[in-house]
N, C-alpha and C positions, 0 to 999 in steps of 0.2 A: 829528545823531545819526552814530554813526559803528557800520559793517555789517560782519561779517567772515565767512569760512568757515572750520570749523575740523574735527577729529576729534577723538573723544575718546580713541582711541586708535590706533593704526596703521591698524588692520583697520578700525574705526569708518566708518562712512557719512558722506560729510560734511555738516557743519549749519550752516544762516543763523543767525549770532546778532547781536546789539546790546550793545555795548559801553557799561556804565556805571559811572567811577569805579575802574577795575581790574579788575570783572565785568563776566559775557558773560549775557546773559538770552537762552534758547534759543527760538529763532521756527520751530523745526521742524514745528510743526505745519501753520505757514503752506505748506506743500506744496510749496516747492522753497528749492537751496540758491543760487539767484542773484538777489543783493541789485538789479541792474538792473529785471529783470524784476517783483522785489518794490515796487520805488520806481513802475514804470510802473504796476501794474496796483492798487495801493491808493492812490498820492498821497504826498507826503511828511507832508503833514497827519492824514493818517488812521492811516498809518503808526507819527506819532508818539505817538498817542492809544494807540494798540495798546500799544507798548513801555511808557510809562508807566502802564498797566497792569497789566507784568506783575514778577516777582522777580527776581533775578540768582538764576542754578542755578549757575552754574560760574566758576572761578579761569582768570583768563588764563594764570595761570604750569603748569598742568594740560593745556593742551590744546595741540593742534598745529593750526599756521597752512597752512592752502590759500592762494594766491592772491586778492585781493577780487574777481576777477569771477571766475564760472562758465563763461561763454564768451567768446572775444575772437578775432576772425578776425584782427586787425592790432595791432604795435604800430608805431606811426608816432614817430620820432624824429625828433628838430631838431637837426643839428651847428650848433655854432659859434653858439650862439643867444645869447652872453655874450659882451661884446667881450673882459674879461681873460680869456675863456677861450681865443678867438680868436688873442689874444696871447701867450703863454703855449705858444700848439702852432706860432706861428712861418706865422699864415698870417691872412689879411685876414677883415673881417667883411663877409659875404655881401652881396649887393644884395637878394635874396629870401631866404623859408628855404628850408633845403636839408634835403630830407628823406630818411632810411633808412631800414628797416624788419626789424624785429627778427619772427621766428615765434611764435605762443603758446606754441610747443614749451618756447622758452626761459623762460617764467613760472617763478618760484618763489616758496614764501611767508616769511614773518617766519619765524625764528629755524629757516630750514632751510641746509644748506651749500651755497656755490658753489662748485662744483667745474670748475678748472681742466685743460682737457685737456691728456695728454701733449704734445700741440708746440705749448704755450706755455711758455716760463720767463716769461713779464713781464705780469700782469694786473694791471690799473686800475679804480680804484675812480669812477663818476662820477655824484653824488646829484639829483635832479632833482625837480621835480613834476609829476606825471602826471595831466591831466586825463583822468578816464571818462566815455566817450561814453553818453547813456541812451537814443538815438532813434537810426532811422534817420535819416541828414542829408546830405543833396547838394545843391549849389550854395546854402550857405546865406550871405547877408549878413554882412559883420561887423557890423553892429551889432545880428542876433538872436541873436550866441551863444551865449548863456542856453541857448536852445530845445536846446541840444544834450549840452548837461550834466546828467550825473545825480550827480557829485560829483567827489572827487579823492584821491589817493592818493599815496604815496611810492613810485618806483623809483630803483633802481641801475643806471646805465647802466655793466653789465661790458665790459669790453674787453680784448681779448688784444694789446694795444701793440706787441707785436713783426712781429705778423701784419698788421695793417693796416696798421705802417706800411712793411714787405716788400711788399704786395700798391699802397698807393699809389705806392711808388717803381719800379713795374713798370705803374703806368698802368689796372691792371685792378678790379675791384670788392672790397669789403673786407668787404662783409657776412659773412660767415663768421667774420671776428675779434668780431663783435659778439652774433653769434648761437646760440653753440652752449647746449645746457642747461644751466639754471640762469644763465642769463645776464643774467636781466630779474628781479631777486627784486625783490615787489611788496609794499605792505600797509604795516602789519597789516590796515588796516581801508580801509574803501571811505566817506568824509568826506560828508554830504551836503552839499547844496550849503549851505544854510543855517549850519552850521560853521564856511566860510569867506565872508563878505561881499566880501573884496575879495582873491582870487588874486592879484595886482599888486603885492601890501605883506606878503611873507611871509619871513622868514629861513628861510634854509637852511643846513645844515651837517652835513659828516661828519667823524667821527672812527674811529680805529683805535687800538685796544688805550687809548681815552682821549686821547688825541692827536691835538686839532683841525688837521686837513687842509684844508678849504675851509668856507668862511661866506661867503654873498653873500646878496644880498633876491633878490626873482623882479621887483621893481620895475626890476631892472637888464635885463630879456631886452631884447633886440634888437627882436625881432618879440614885441608882447602874443599873449594865447589869443585875441582877438576874430579879429586877423589870421590868427593859424594854423588854426584852426578853419574860415576862409572860403577860406582859399587851401588847405589841404587836402580840404577838401571839394567846390573848384570841378573837377567833373569826376572823382571819386572819392568812392564810398559809406561814408562810417562806419557803422559797426554797432553797436547796443548791445553792452556788453560793450569794444569798441577803447579802446586806452590810448592818449594823444598823451604822449610823453614830450618836454618844453617845452624842453630843452637842459640844460647842465651848466655850472656856476659854472668859476672857477678855483681850482687845487690842486689837481689828479689828479697821483697818485703812484702807485709800483709799493707793491705788494702782498706780500707772503713766506706762506707756510703757516703757518695757525692763525691768523693776524691775525684779529681782532676786527672788523666794520664795525659803525658805528651813525649812520645815515643820519635825519635830522632836518627836517620840514620842518614849522614853526610853523603850530599849528592844524590839523595832519592826521594826524601821527604820528612816531613812529619806528621804523624798520625794521632790524632785528638780521640779521646774517647774519656766518657764520665762513667763512673761506676755506681749501680745500683743493686743492693740487697733487697730479696723479697721478703728476707727473715724481715726488713729492718722495718 
């Protein structure tokens, strides 16, 4: 099942929907716009039966997409989790997972613009598989990782590379270069766990105006999802709706004003966003 959060117009309230073959089934009468909370209260099997009884009423092309999680306390991002990306960045593969955080305010939805602030001239894309946390999780052993997962979505870890590299050279934190508003586009949907039998066998691609720039497979992660969930929840509580961005693949490159990015994770979805530079 693919669950999304949409508005019918810019001023309309957020509405929870399920997607079926490009058409949208309204779930607004179920009393929440939070897909994670709904999965928790209904259970996947019962919710699947409920959706199957309903008929589509909306078209994807006619709605405005919000991020696929209603509440998110943090976006946990993993640096250098693909060896080829570490190599292109002239950095060593880390011996342990390397975490940095994006604020929830960085989230934006499918078909929404990514807006680079005037202080940067060098913006880059980073397609990633994101894990959506479904329950309050702390100190979870790796072998029980599935207990934490509500589903998956696509995330594009936007980076002001000039600001990041300047801060790295000064040996100071570079969180700001990753955390501007709209720098965590995600969606279009939350793909429930039944749609993704093996999250470690998914093709990832990113195209810019039709040209493929990134292509690899999640099987190439340095640290797989069980290890990441165990490591992140070791002493830090993961909350329902939190996202784990599992790292980008090789092929990062600069963007220009007006570029359209298509970030795809096999079986999860295709996230489309256009770049706007305030300095342009």
